[in-house]
C-alpha positions, 0 to 999 in steps of 0.5 A: 171655656170648660171648667175642667181643662180637657181636649174636646175629644170623644174619648174625653167626653165619654170619660167626663160623662162617667165622672159626672154620673159617678159624682151624681151617684155620690151626691145622692148617697151623701145626701141620704147619709146627711139626712140620716145623720141629721135625724140621728143627731137630733134624736141623740141631742134631745136625749142628751139635753134631757139627761144633762138637765136632770144631772145638773139638777141632781148636782145642784141638789147634791152640792146644796145638801153637801154645803148644808152638811158642812155647816151642820157637821163640820168639814172634817166630819164630812170628809171623814164620812166620805173616806168610807166610800171605796167602791164605784161603778165599773165602766166598759166601752165598746163602739158601734157604727152609725153611717160610718161613725164610731159611736161609743157604747158605755155599759156601767156594771155595778153601782155605788153602795147606798150607805157605808158610813154610820148614820148615827154620827151624821146628819140627814142632809149628808144622806140627801147629798149622798143619794144625789151624788149616787144618782149622778154617778149612775147617770154619768156613763149614759151622759158621757156616751150621749155627749160623745155621740153628739160631738161625733155625729155633729163632726161627721155631719159637718164633713158630709155637708161640706162634701155635699156642697162641693159636689152640688156647687162645684164638681157637678156644675164643672162636669156639666159645663165641660160636657156641654163644651165638648159636645158643642165643640164636637158639633161645631167640628162636625158642621165644619167637616160637613161644610168642608166635604160639601165644598170639596164635592162642589169643587170636584164637580166643578173641576169635572165639568170644566174637564168635560168642557175642555175635552169637548172643546178639544174634540171640536178643534180636532174636528175643525182641523181635520175637516179641510184635510179630509176635503183636500183628500177627497178633491185629489181622489176625484180627478184620478177617477 
């Protein structure tokens, strides 16, 4: 039975073959897309993992230094020093396409100030925490961009993989089975037509032969019937002479 329910006609065969060719071309395109997405995902994920480990290390250093500063200076003094920081990084977002996937491009403009509070009233560990948080803030836009790119590429790769699997294991085999069914049906129909024509030709030849035989028999019968009459006329003519 065909995988696609169609009548076994030549027009359907042509249409299914076109659909099969289209499915194969789509599979090749999606397979190349899957390969490109995989390579890009591996590259971006590796870069994101390296940067994330670096940011986590900086955060660990910053929080350890901040905790030590709280112990040395007191929480109120640390919070007072933090109020002096009133500037941050200006972030601009734009998108670029990779194999049909919109990847965010984050551009950080400017940088947080190095030191806004008076160093005379603070401890050195607070400066260490400030430097670590500043380094995290400078790397945060790049990390956000890479993380978002990884998620988007992974989602697109998952969808592409599903489409490739559907074409490879469902649509293309179904179309191939349908083409084979239609071709077999047409060949069988052609063999039946050839057999029917041969049978019809044999029957007509037999009828023609029987007709010729019957005509020959009729002609012989006419000769047999006509022969006594002709002999009788000949005998009648002879005495008259």
